[in-house]
N, C-alpha and C positions, 0 to 999 in steps of 0.2 A: 095196751101199753105195759111194758116190762121195764124193770129198772136198769135192764143192759142196754135199752132203745138209747141211741145217741140223739142230741139235737138234731143234727145234720138228718140223720133216717127219719125224723119226725118233721122234716121240711121246715124247722123252725129258721125263719130268716131275720135279718138284721132289726126289721121293725119289732118282731115279736121279741127278740132277746132284749129290745128296750122298754118293751110291755113288761115284760118278766121281771126285770131290775126294778122297774118301778113299782111294780106290786109287791115284789120281795120286800122293799123298805117300807111301802105303806102298809101293807098287812102284818108284817112279822118284825118290821123294825129291824131289818138285817141289810146293809148295803154290801151290793154285790154290783159289782161294775159290768153294764152289758158288754165291755170288752173281755171280761173274765167268762162270759156264757159262749165258749168256743163250740163250733159244730160236732167236735170229738168228744165232748163231754157227754156222758152218760146222766140219764134221769138221778141214778143214785149219786153220781159225783156231785149233781146239783145238790140232793138233800143231804150229803155229807158236808159240802159247803156252807149251807145254811145252818146245817146244826152246829158245825164248828164256832160260825160267826154268832149264832145266839149264846153260846156256851161262853166266850170270850168277850164277847160284848164290842167286837170290831165291827 
């Protein structure tokens, strides 16, 4: 896996996006809606999103 890999390229489906969203909230205390985890988002984008939410507390 590379940071430039998109969720779509990794075959992340809608069920998996819900699971990722739940895990981010449970494990990291970060709320990211599954609707935000679009197929064109890269792993780096997801990491940046999580980092920004942890920093701002959103």
